[in-house]
N, C-alpha and C positions, 0 to 999 in steps of 0.2 A: 195902172201904175201912175204914181204921182210924179210931179216934175223933178223932185230931188233924186228919186231912184233912176229916172231916165237920164239925168245928167251923170250919175255915177256909172251907168252902163256905157254912155257915150265916152266918158273919160277912159274907162277900161279898154274900150275898143281902140281908142287913139294910142294909148300906151302899147297895146299889143301890136298895132300896126308899125309903131316906131321900132319896137324890138325886132319884128320880122324884117323890116326894111334895113336896119343896121346889120342884121345877121346875113342877109343876102349880099349887102354891100361888102362886108368883110370876106364872105365866102368866095364870091366871084373875084373880088379884088386881090385875094391872096393866091389864086391859082396862077395867074400870069407871071408874077415875080418868081414863083417857085419853078415854073417851067423854064423861064429865061435864065435864071441863075444856074440851073442844072445844065442847060446847054452851054452857057459860058464856061463853067467848070470843066465840062467834058471836052470841049474844043481846046481849052487851055492845056489840059493834060495831053491831048493828042499832039499839040504843038511842041510841048516840052519833050515828049517822047521822040519827036522828029529832030528837034534841034536843042539838045540839053544845054548847050552853051548860052542860049538865050533865056534860061529859066527865070532869072531875076527880072528881066524886062517883061516877059510874058506874064509873070505873076503880078507885077505892078499894074499892068494894063487890065488884067483879069479883075483885080480888086476894084479898080475904078469903074469898070463895066458892071460889076456886081452892085456897087453903090447906086449907079444910075438905074439899074433894073429894080432895085428895091424901093425907089422913090414912088412907084405906082402903088405898092402896098401901103406905104406911109400915107399917101393921098387918100386911099380907100379908108384907112383908119380915121383920118381927119374927117372925112365925110360921114362915117359911121357915128363919130362923136357929135357932129353937128345934127345929125338926124335924131339922136337920142336926147340931147340936152338943149339944143338951141331952137328947135322947131316946136 
């Protein structure tokens, strides 16, 4: 094999590694926010069922907690983009 074909193969391996790394980053990074937001919603519904008069307050706090839990998914997306395009 000549030097040009070796460089093409090396570049293809690098691109494949980036794609696999970004896929793992998003796959693993999306699991935790999904589980966390599900738990937040379930416990908020339990709380509203126990004390319906506090539904507005519980819903507000639930949405804030969901936003905080979602930030880990957004960070994973940012890292996946950095892996794909910046490295």
